[in-house]
N, C-alpha and C positions, 0 to 999 in steps of 0.2 A: 793195128786190132782199136787202139782206143780212139780212133779218128773215125773210124767204121759207126762209132755210137755216138760220138760226140755231135758230128755234123746232123743227124736225123733228130737229134733231141734239142738241139738249136733250131731247128727248122719246127718242130713242134709246138715249142716254146713262142716263138715268133708267130705263129699264126694263132696261137690261142690268146696270145694279148692283144691282135686285134681287136677294135671295136667295130660293132656293128654299126653299119652304116644308117640304119634307121633311128630316128632321134623321135621322142616323146612328143607329139605334134601340141598338146592339151598343157603341158606345161610351159612351153614356149609361147604359147597364145598367150597364157595369163599373165606372164611376165610384159609381154609386149603390151597388155591393153591396158597397164595403168597408166591412166592420163596425165598429163602434165598438169592439168587443174589438180590432181589430187598431190601431186608431189609440193605444190606452190599454191598456193589460195589468194583469193582477192584479199583477205586480211593480211597476209603475209606482204602483199606488194604494198597495201597501205602503209606497213611499218619502215617502207623504206626510205629514207632520210636525203632528200636532196630537194634545191629550189626550184620550183617550177614556173617560170615564166611564160604568161600567155601572149599575144599579140595585140598591139596596138590600134585602134579603130582606125587608123589610117593604115597599117600594115594590112588588117582584115579585110580591106577594099582592094587592096593589090592582089592579095591572095585568092579572093572569089576567084578568078581568071585560071588560078594554077591549079587546074585538077588534080596532077600528083600528089601535089605538097597535101591536097585535102584527102586525098587515100593514104597517104602516108599518116594524116593525122589520126585515120579513124583507124588505122592499124594499131598506132600506139596506146588510143584510149582502147581499144580491144584487149591491149597487153596489159593494160590497167585493170581491168576486170577480170583479167586469168583466161583470158581467149585466146588461144595459139593456134586456131584452124587458119589463120589465114599465113600463118609461118608454115604450118607443117605440109612437106612435100609439095612445094611451089616454088621453087629455086628458080624455072626460068621466069617465071611469070615477074617474082619479085626483081629480078634482075633487069628486065626490061621495064618495069615501074622506075627502080630507082635511075636508069639510064635516061628514061625521059624525063624525070625529075630534075635532072644536072640538066638537060639540053635547054627545057623550058622556063628556066627560073626567067623572071619577068627582067626585061631591061634594066628598070630603076634599081633593082636591086643585085645586080650583078656587078660585085667587087670580090677583092680576094680575101676578106674577111669572111664574108658569106660563102664563097666556095670551099674554103678550108674548113668551114665549120658544116658544109654538106658534105664534104668525104671525111670529114668524122663520125658523122650519124650514118654516112653509109659504111663503115667499117665497122661501126659498133653493131648496126641492124644486122650486116650477115653473119656478125658472131653470135648472135642471139638466136636469128634462123637457124645455124649450123647446130647449135646446143640444143634446139627445140627438137630437132629430126637426130638426136642421138636417143639409145636404148636407155644409157646407163647414167645419169647425170645427176650431180649431188643436190641437192636444194640451194645450198651456200653459193655452188659455182653459178646457179639460174639467176637466184635473186640478184648477185654482183652485177651480172652482165644485164639483167634487165634494168639495174638500176642506172647505168651506163648509157643504155640507150635512151632513158629518161631525161639525162642529163645532155647528152648529145641535143637530142629534140628539142631543149630546155634554150640549150646555148644558142643554137639556130636560131629560135624566136627572139633571143634575148640579140642577136647580133642585127637582126633584121628590124628590130624596132631602133637600136641606136643607129643604124644607117639611115633610115627614115628620117631619125630625129635631124642626125649631122646636114643630111640635105636639105631640112625645111630650117636650118639656120643660115641666114643672108649675114656673114660677118664680112665686112669690107676690111681689107689690109691697107693700113697707111704707105702713100705713095711717098 
């Protein structure tokens, strides 16, 4: 007899505890409408402490024909200005850009040290791209990843400069 009342009671409880599948769209849109530029600003990015190496004039001449480098440099400059539009929902385009970036490294720059820096930059860049496309990201985590991307790009520039500097030195070894 108790079982007859217990089963329907449990069924009613289960049915009443189910949520309505309709969600309130305006509330979700407001949360998603928060832009990354509101989370982290250009002033916040300017406060990041890292050493920024630029390219030497010799490297600049070689880089002129490396279009993918110039495109990535523009994206990095955009991130310095808190502009994340190039990173937002462009995974396929960025993946092909970085693939072409690695393929089209000028012959004079192909060395293991530069290839290593390219791989580090690629890893940090994709990490930033992933974070930019998340809806719930902390300002601290985003700022740390932005700093990592800037450091990786700066180290790539430094390595390019060092490679060209070493190549320009004509050191004869004694016989």
